[in-house]
C-alpha positions as CSV (number, residue, x, y, z in Angstrom):
1,X,44.6,126.9,-82.7
2,X,46.1,129.7,-84.8
3,X,49.7,129.6,-83.7
4,X,50.3,133.1,-85.4
5,X,47.8,135.2,-83.5
6,X,48.4,137.0,-80.2
7,X,47.1,135.9,-76.7
8,X,44.2,138.1,-76.1
9,X,43.8,139.3,-72.4
10,X,40.5,140.8,-71.8
11,X,39.1,142.9,-68.8
12,X,36.7,145.8,-68.4
13,X,39.6,148.2,-67.5
14,X,43.0,148.1,-66.0
15,X,42.7,145.1,-63.6
16,X,43.6,142.4,-66.1
17,X,47.0,144.0,-66.2
18,X,47.7,142.0,-63.1
19,X,47.2,138.9,-65.2
20,X,49.1,140.2,-68.2
21,X,52.1,140.8,-66.0
22,X,52.2,137.3,-64.8
23,X,51.5,135.9,-68.2
24,X,54.6,137.8,-69.6
25,X,56.7,136.5,-66.9
26,X,55.9,132.9,-67.7
27,X,55.6,133.3,-71.5
28,X,58.2,136.0,-72.3
29,X,58.0,135.4,-76.1
30,X,54.3,135.3,-76.4
31,X,52.8,138.2,-78.4
32,X,50.1,139.8,-76.2
33,X,47.0,141.9,-77.0
34,X,45.3,143.6,-74.0
35,X,41.7,144.5,-74.5
36,X,39.8,146.7,-72.1
37,X,36.1,147.3,-72.6
38,X,36.4,150.5,-70.6
39,X,33.4,152.1,-72.4
40,X,31.3,149.7,-70.3
41,X,33.2,150.1,-67.0
42,X,32.3,149.4,-64.3
43,X,30.7,146.3,-65.8
44,X,29.6,145.0,-62.3
45,X,26.6,147.4,-62.3
46,X,25.3,146.3,-65.6
47,X,22.0,144.2,-66.1
48,X,23.3,140.6,-66.7
49,X,21.3,140.1,-70.0
50,X,22.6,143.4,-71.4
51,X,26.2,142.8,-70.3
52,X,26.3,139.2,-71.6
53,X,25.0,140.4,-75.1
54,X,27.7,143.1,-75.1
55,X,30.5,140.7,-74.3
56,X,29.4,138.3,-77.0
57,X,29.0,140.9,-79.6
58,X,32.4,142.4,-78.8
59,X,34.2,138.9,-79.1
60,X,32.6,138.3,-82.3
61,X,34.5,141.3,-83.7
62,X,37.7,140.7,-81.6
63,X,38.1,137.0,-82.7
64,X,37.3,137.8,-86.4
65,X,39.8,140.7,-86.4
66,X,42.7,139.4,-84.5
67,X,42.5,135.6,-84.6
68,X,43.9,135.0,-81.1
69,X,45.7,131.7,-80.4
70,X,44.1,131.9,-77.0
71,X,41.9,134.3,-74.8
72,X,42.3,135.0,-71.1
73,X,39.1,136.5,-69.6
74,X,40.9,138.4,-66.9
75,X,37.6,139.5,-65.2
76,X,35.6,137.3,-62.7
77,X,32.3,139.3,-63.7
78,X,32.6,138.8,-67.4
79,X,33.9,135.0,-67.1
80,X,31.3,133.9,-64.6
81,X,28.5,135.5,-66.7
82,X,29.6,134.7,-70.3
83,X,32.4,132.2,-70.2
84,X,30.3,129.2,-71.2
85,X,28.7,131.1,-74.1
86,X,32.0,132.3,-75.4
87,X,33.4,128.8,-75.4
88,X,30.4,127.6,-77.5
89,X,30.4,130.6,-79.8
90,X,34.2,130.0,-80.6
91,X,35.0,126.5,-80.2
92,X,38.3,126.7,-82.0
93,X,39.7,129.3,-79.5
94,X,41.0,128.2,-76.2
95,X,39.6,130.3,-73.4
96,X,41.1,130.7,-70.0
97,X,38.7,132.0,-67.4
98,X,39.0,133.9,-64.1
99,X,36.8,132.6,-61.2
100,X,36.9,133.4,-57.6
101,X,39.9,131.5,-56.0
102,X,37.5,129.7,-53.4
103,X,39.1,126.3,-53.8
104,X,42.7,127.2,-53.0
105,X,41.3,129.5,-50.2
106,X,39.5,126.6,-48.6
107,X,42.6,124.4,-48.9
108,X,44.7,127.0,-47.1
109,X,42.5,128.4,-44.3
110,X,43.3,127.5,-40.7
111,X,40.3,129.1,-39.2
112,X,37.7,128.1,-41.6
113,X,36.5,131.7,-42.1
114,X,37.0,132.9,-45.7
115,X,35.7,136.1,-47.3
116,X,35.4,136.7,-51.0
117,X,35.8,140.3,-52.0
118,X,34.2,140.9,-55.3
119,X,32.0,143.0,-57.6
120,X,28.2,142.8,-56.9
121,X,27.8,141.0,-60.1
122,X,30.2,138.2,-59.1
123,X,28.6,138.0,-55.7
124,X,25.2,137.5,-57.2
125,X,26.3,134.9,-59.6
126,X,25.2,131.3,-59.3
127,X,28.6,130.3,-60.6
128,X,30.2,131.6,-57.3
129,X,27.8,129.9,-55.1
130,X,28.5,126.6,-56.8
131,X,32.2,127.0,-56.3
132,X,31.5,127.4,-52.5
133,X,29.2,124.3,-52.4
134,X,31.7,122.4,-54.3
135,X,34.9,123.3,-52.7
136,X,34.3,125.2,-49.4
137,X,31.3,123.6,-47.9
138,X,33.2,122.9,-44.7
139,X,34.1,126.6,-44.4
140,X,32.1,129.7,-43.5
141,X,32.3,132.0,-46.7
142,X,31.3,135.4,-46.5
143,X,30.5,137.0,-49.9
144,X,31.3,140.9,-49.8
145,X,30.2,142.9,-52.8
146,X,31.8,146.3,-53.3
147,X,30.2,148.8,-55.6
148,X,33.3,151.1,-55.5
149,X,36.5,149.2,-55.2
150,X,37.2,148.6,-59.1
151,X,36.8,152.2,-59.7
152,X,39.1,153.2,-56.7
153,X,41.6,150.8,-58.0
154,X,41.7,152.4,-61.4
155,X,42.1,155.9,-59.7
156,X,45.1,154.5,-57.6
157,X,46.7,153.0,-60.6
158,X,46.4,156.2,-62.6
159,X,48.1,158.0,-59.7
160,X,44.9,159.9,-58.5
161,X,44.5,160.2,-54.6
162,X,42.6,157.4,-52.9
163,X,42.3,157.8,-49.2
164,X,42.2,155.0,-46.4
165,X,38.8,156.5,-45.6
166,X,37.5,155.6,-49.2
167,X,39.0,152.0,-48.9
168,X,38.2,150.8,-45.4
169,X,34.3,150.7,-45.7
170,X,34.7,148.6,-48.9
171,X,36.7,145.8,-47.0
172,X,35.5,146.2,-43.4
173,X,32.8,143.5,-43.8
174,X,35.5,140.9,-44.9
175,X,36.6,140.6,-41.2
176,X,34.6,138.3,-39.2
177,X,35.3,137.0,-35.6
178,X,33.5,133.9,-34.5
179,X,34.1,131.4,-31.5
180,X,37.7,132.8,-31.0
181,X,38.4,132.4,-34.7
182,X,39.0,135.2,-37.2
183,X,38.8,135.4,-41.0
184,X,42.3,134.4,-42.3
185,X,41.9,134.6,-45.9
186,X,40.3,137.3,-48.2
187,X,39.7,136.1,-52.0
188,X,40.4,139.1,-54.3
189,X,37.8,138.1,-56.7
190,X,38.3,141.1,-59.1
191,X,41.5,141.5,-61.1
192,X,41.6,145.1,-60.1
193,X,41.9,144.5,-56.5
194,X,45.4,143.2,-56.2
195,X,46.6,146.7,-57.1
196,X,45.3,147.9,-53.8
197,X,46.4,144.8,-51.8
198,X,49.3,146.7,-50.0
199,X,46.9,149.3,-49.0
200,X,44.5,146.7,-47.7
201,X,47.3,145.2,-45.6
202,X,48.0,148.5,-43.9
203,X,44.4,149.3,-42.9
204,X,43.1,145.8,-42.1
205,X,42.1,145.2,-38.5
206,X,44.3,142.1,-38.4
207,X,46.6,140.3,-40.8
208,X,45.1,138.0,-43.5
209,X,46.2,136.3,-46.7
210,X,44.9,138.5,-49.6
211,X,44.6,135.7,-52.4
212,X,45.5,137.0,-55.9
213,X,44.4,134.7,-58.7
214,X,46.7,136.3,-61.4
215,X,49.6,133.8,-61.1
216,X,47.3,130.7,-61.2
217,X,45.5,132.2,-64.3
218,X,48.9,132.6,-66.1
219,X,49.9,129.0,-65.2
220,X,46.7,127.8,-66.7
221,X,47.5,129.8,-69.8
222,X,50.9,128.1,-70.0
223,X,49.1,124.5,-69.8
224,X,46.6,125.6,-72.4
225,X,49.1,126.8,-74.8
226,X,51.2,123.6,-74.3
227,X,53.6,123.2,-77.3
228,X,52.2,126.0,-79.2
229,X,53.7,128.7,-76.8
230,X,56.1,131.0,-78.6
231,X,59.8,130.1,-78.1
232,X,61.4,133.1,-79.8
233,X,60.6,136.9,-79.9
234,X,58.0,138.0,-82.5
235,X,59.5,141.2,-83.2
236,X,56.1,142.9,-82.9
237,X,55.0,145.3,-80.0
238,X,52.5,144.1,-77.4
239,X,49.3,146.2,-78.0
240,X,46.4,147.5,-76.0
241,X,43.0,148.4,-77.3
242,X,40.4,150.3,-75.3
243,X,36.8,150.4,-76.5
244,X,36.5,154.1,-75.6
245,X,39.5,155.1,-77.9
246,X,41.1,157.3,-75.4
247,X,44.2,159.3,-76.3
248,X,45.2,160.0,-72.8
249,X,48.9,160.7,-72.3
250,X,48.9,159.5,-68.7
251,X,47.3,156.2,-69.8
252,X,49.8,155.8,-72.6
253,X,52.7,156.2,-70.0
254,X,50.9,153.8,-67.8
255,X,50.6,151.2,-70.4
256,X,54.1,151.6,-71.6
257,X,55.1,150.6,-68.0
258,X,53.5,147.3,-68.7
259,X,55.1,147.0,-72.0
260,X,52.1,147.9,-74.1
261,X,51.5,150.4,-77.0
262,X,48.0,151.9,-76.9
């Protein structure tokens, strides 16, 4: 592990900022590099082979250029598709992945009815179905794939108008009633979705636990870094790189609010 490099946090857009926020709280002295492949956004609609090839090619360049001490793939779609291949391609770099929080949901549910709100790519993935078989076989797990929520979350975060009428159709299938039981946990299986969690709470037909994985991902990063975690400020700015090379003043201000220089 290169102790001098940054921790690289990767996502397709702004969603991974939920994870970066938790990582900075737990690792205040760590130098962070946020990388968004926004030129490919939304990646949940890509053909799997093309997307996997793109992610692997992008990381060849990122690892060579930035020599990260660890990488957080803050994206369910990217990690469930390419996580194993990335670890094989870069064995010297610790990778922390993001997978749907199905195990903790199964441990917490009282009704046994769980929904997983995700991108279509994550819903299709064998990885997701294996998690259900391994950790939630005693539960009824409904997989709900949204085509639009990641884009709506980006709009919301950028200050653009997103109406309740836009959001409700995307989450309505998460709510199931069966034998006097109701869905009581919805797993937010895309790092974009927690930015909309307060909106979801207001429009949901009944209260549920909206499970955000960001804190658990950050805790895993702490474990992975171990005694290599930084213990003093680096004196360098945390940076953000977007693959579309935007120079949008609103985006620059938004990232500054997360402590990042574009």
